[in-house]
ZABAKE-934930 format. One record per residue (C-alpha): residue in three letters; x, y, z. Coordinates in steps of 0.02 Angstrom, whole numbers, plus 50000, padded with zeros to 5 digits. Layout:
BEGIN
ALAXYZ
...
end
This chain:
BEGIN
UNK513474983450237
UNK514984986550127
UNK515315005150134
UNK516585015750040
UNK517835022550162
UNK517825008050284
UNK519535004250350
UNK519604988550242
UNK519164998650088
UNK520335013350111
UNK521505005949982
UNK520215010849852
UNK520465028749907
UNK522345027349895
UNK522445024150081
UNK521715041350119
UNK520355045850244
UNK518745051250154
UNK517935067750201
UNK516105071750168
UNK515535089950180
UNK513745095350217
UNK513245113050167
UNK511585122150179
UNK510765137950243
UNK510415140150429
UNK509025129250495
UNK508835117750344
UNK509145101750444
UNK510975097350415
UNK511255091150592
UNK509655080950590
UNK510175071950430
UNK511935068650495
UNK511325061550661
UNK510025050250581
UNK511355044350458
UNK512595040450595
UNK511305031250700
UNK510885019850552
UNK512695014650524
UNK513514998450583
UNK514195000050759
UNK515974996550702
UNK515965010750574
UNK516885025350654
UNK516305043050618
UNK516985059650676
UNK516065076050655
UNK516935092750627
UNK515625106150662
UNK515715124450619
UNK514605132550751
UNK514095150750730
UNK514495161350880
UNK514945152851043
UNK513365142751074
UNK513795124551044
UNK512025117951031
UNK512195105750887
UNK513805098850960
UNK512905095451124
UNK511525086251029
UNK512815076050934
UNK513685071251096
UNK512035065051165
UNK512135052351023
UNK513905047351078
UNK514745055150926
UNK516505062150934
UNK516395080650891
UNK517685094050858
UNK516955111650868
UNK517545126750771
UNK516665142350835
UNK516685161250812
UNK517035161250627
UNK516735153550458
UNK517675138450388
UNK517905146550219
UNK518795162050284
UNK519115165450470
UNK519485147550523
UNK520545141950375
UNK522055135950475
UNK520985128650614
UNK520085117350491
UNK521715108750444
UNK522185106950628
UNK520465100250671
UNK520495086950535
UNK522245081050581
UNK521795080350766
UNK520245069750733
UNK521225057950619
UNK522635055450744
UNK521535054250899
UNK520125043050837
UNK520735034650676
UNK518975035650601
UNK518325027650442
UNK517635044550387
UNK517565062650441
UNK516005072850411
UNK516155091850404
UNK514585101750442
UNK514815119750388
UNK513915134950454
UNK512505141650348
UNK513605155950287
UNK515055145450221
UNK515585146050038
UNK515835127949980
UNK517225130749851
UNK518605136449970
UNK518205122150089
UNK518365109449948
UNK520065116249900
UNK520655116250080
UNK520265097650095
UNK521105094249928
UNK522685102949988
UNK522755090450133
UNK523055075750017
UNK524845073950081
UNK524155073150258
UNK523095057950211
UNK521395065750169
UNK520295064950014
UNK518685074449978
UNK517335061549943
UNK515905073549912
UNK515035089949951
UNK513175088049990
UNK511965102549993
UNK510405101950101
UNK508915111950035
UNK507385116050140
UNK505925114250016
UNK504725123850127
UNK505815139450141
UNK507085138750000
UNK506305151449883
UNK506245163850027
UNK508025162550091
UNK508825159749920
UNK508165176749865
UNK509165185250003
UNK510695173850013
UNK512025173249879
UNK512885160049986
UNK511355148649979
UNK511395149749790
UNK513255145649784
UNK512985130749898
UNK511665123849778
UNK512815126949629
UNK514375118949701
UNK513825101749759
UNK513875083549709
UNK512135079849772
UNK510625090049829
UNK509645083249977
UNK507855090049979
UNK507145090950155
UNK505505097050233
UNK504545092850075
UNK503135084750174
UNK501625096150172
UNK502275106950029
UNK501035108149886
UNK501485100349718
UNK501505117549638
UNK502685124949768
UNK503795109549763
UNK503945111049574
UNK504475129249596
UNK505845124249718
UNK506505110349606
UNK506455121849454
UNK507435134949553
UNK508725122249609
UNK508885115449432
UNK509175133149368
UNK510645134249488
UNK511295116649459
UNK510685105549318
UNK511945091549340
UNK511875086949524
UNK510595073449567
UNK509155078749681
UNK508545066749815
UNK507075068549934
UNK507475065150117
UNK506005059450224
UNK505855065450403
UNK505575047750469
UNK506865038750364
UNK508755041550367
UNK509625044950203
UNK510485029350135
UNK512375029150164
UNK512605019650001
UNK511845034849915
UNK512995048249985
UNK514625039250023
UNK515875034549889
UNK515355048249766
UNK517175052449727
UNK516825071049694
UNK516885077449517
UNK516845095749568
UNK518685098749533
UNK518415093549352
UNK516975105349321
UNK517025116049166
UNK515985131249123
UNK515025141449251
UNK515675132749409
UNK517345126749343
UNK518885131249446
UNK519515142749309
UNK517875151849290
UNK517745169949348
UNK516265166049464
UNK517265152849555
UNK518775164249567
UNK517705178149641
UNK517125165749771
UNK518915161349814
UNK519325179849823
UNK518075180949966
UNK519225168950059
UNK519985183150159
UNK518365192650187
UNK517895188950366
UNK516245198350358
UNK515385190750205
UNK514025182750313
UNK513545199950380
UNK512835204750212
UNK511485191350226
UNK511015188650408
UNK510745198450566
UNK511335189650722
UNK511005192350907
UNK511905183651048
UNK510855184351206
UNK511415180751383
UNK510275182351534
UNK510815180851716
UNK510075178651889
UNK510815182352059
UNK511485166552141
UNK510455168352297
UNK508825168152198
UNK509365157952046
UNK508135144052086
UNK506695156252069
UNK507345165851918
UNK507035154451772
UNK505685152251641
UNK504355139051641
UNK504255127551490
UNK502485133651456
UNK502965152151455
UNK504515149051350
UNK503575139251217
UNK502275153051211
UNK503685165351171
UNK504405153851036
UNK502685153050957
UNK502695171950930
UNK504265171450821
UNK503855173950637
UNK504865162450524
UNK505085176950401
UNK506045186350537
UNK506895172850642
UNK507685159350534
UNK508595150850677
UNK508685151550866
UNK509805139550958
UNK510515139151132
UNK510295133851311
UNK509025139051442
UNK508595133151617
UNK506745128651619
UNK505515122851751
UNK504055111551711
UNK505135098351625
UNK504535080351644
UNK505925068651699
UNK506055053951579
UNK506365041251719
UNK505295046851866
UNK503995056551764
UNK504115069951897
UNK504195088451853
UNK505945095451869
UNK506985110751826
UNK508335107051697
UNK509515115251576
UNK508815112051402
UNK509485112651225
UNK508345123251116
UNK508385121550927
UNK507185132750829
UNK507145134250640
UNK505855143150531
UNK504445141850659
UNK504765123950718
UNK505735119450875
UNK506345105550987
UNK506775106651171
UNK507905093051240
UNK508245092051428
UNK510055089251477
UNK509915085751664
UNK511755080951677
UNK512255098551622
UNK512355108451783
UNK512795125751719
UNK512845135951560
UNK514615142251581
UNK515475156451676
UNK514375171551708
UNK515795184051680
UNK516035180151496
UNK515535193351371
UNK514665187951210
UNK516025180751099
UNK516135183950913
UNK517605184150796
UNK517015199250699
UNK518145213450652
UNK516895226950700
UNK517045236650539
UNK515475246850572
UNK515485263750657
UNK513715262550727
UNK514125252950886
UNK513055258451032
UNK512905253451215
UNK511175255651290
UNK510555256451469
UNK512205253351557
UNK514065251751525
UNK514835234451534
UNK514345226551698
UNK515845224651812
UNK516575207351835
UNK516265207752023
UNK514395208251996
UNK514495193951869
UNK515395183351999
UNK513805183952103
UNK512695178751959
UNK512215162951867
UNK511995161751678
UNK510215155651646
UNK509995158251458
UNK511225158751312
UNK510585160051133
UNK511105164150957
UNK509735170850844
UNK509925172850655
UNK508785180650526
UNK508095197750481
UNK508095204350659
UNK508375223150662
UNK506525227650656
UNK506045215550796
UNK507595217150905
UNK506655225051051
UNK505365211151046
UNK506735198251055
UNK507675206951196
UNK506125208951301
UNK505465191551261
UNK507085183451317
UNK507565195451456
UNK505945197451551
UNK506105190351725
UNK508015190251731
UNK508945202551842
UNK510255206851712
UNK510865202751538
UNK511905207651389
UNK511535206351205
UNK512745208451061
UNK511855213050899
UNK512725211350731
UNK511555218850604
UNK511885220350418
UNK512165239150431
UNK512615242150612
UNK513115234850779
UNK512265237250944
UNK512545231351122
UNK511095231251245
UNK511415228151430
UNK510395229351589
UNK510785226451773
UNK509045227451846
UNK507415218751802
UNK506645224851640
UNK505065235651647
UNK503415226951678
UNK502745229251502
UNK503485228751327
UNK502925246551288
UNK503815253151443
UNK505385243951391
UNK505355251451214
UNK505045268851287
UNK506555266651402
UNK507625261251254
UNK507115276451154
UNK507575287951297
UNK509285279851316
UNK509705284551136
UNK509315302951159
end
């Protein structure tokens, strides 16, 4: 397989290292496409993946490492604004450490593509060249999330190629509506269907030699729309206008940690109650019992990677992962807390001494339209754990919920307790 960007072919790129950027809304399947692509490549073709994880839950990076892929994480911020300098450092570090044939950047769902393209272009003297920007579109859910996400529309506009995923099972009428909508946003970029059981062809997406910098008209670099996008470069809160986020941590006392974890059956029952119109994405780690060991076929308790998007989920056991991290960490976000409505419910911050005697059993990031169902999510995740803390970043407010005793026995009792704590 003769691929653009192979070490032998770098002369065709002026000796520069090609960079391919994947954009797309949360939960559309960017990581799945990248992993299937990498697994289909020749063994001597060296990839590196620069991932922009939202929050501090490095789920997709863990999945990538299970496939023996070198990953550089960039967390707690957005590549197009907060993490500008770190992106340059991350690319240079990957180039110097691994000497890859290509670097793939996977952006967060909230990243504007234009500023990222220009950042890569400015690294030409450091030996990099932007090969292409690829936008992943979820055919099943696009018309829903595009209505509420200006970023999703920008991502579809500013791309060399649109990859249409999750089209299986979508009616011909609905599929035509999606394609018409994408064409309204971007007439010129080719649209390609990606099948769930077949990796996208590398010959299709590598060596595109991006034409985005030469665009004229609506998405040209001198156009007002593009300039407004670049003006957002310093706005560290642009993603807040589109998504609610909740970072959930649940703990158990060390002496009873072996008894304080969910069963796989109970956890999947909870995931099945999450409406895709409310919860776009849930990803994180949880210690679950009832997991079947792949080798012995015996039932074990294991830390698992959970990846949930628009009503579908996967649960991958990671038996070699012994813990979820230090129990005395607070939820980590690089937000500038611009809102005034920041409340603490139930209890003040739990003292670090108590956390030293606890074990982290669950750590999730949830994204979507969450304010209305926040109590359902807190109770669904927190039931059965002796303590926990949840940082909520809603579109119009912030909220921190903490508890240091088991939650009430029923959901209604929990909501009643929450209402009293606000009075």
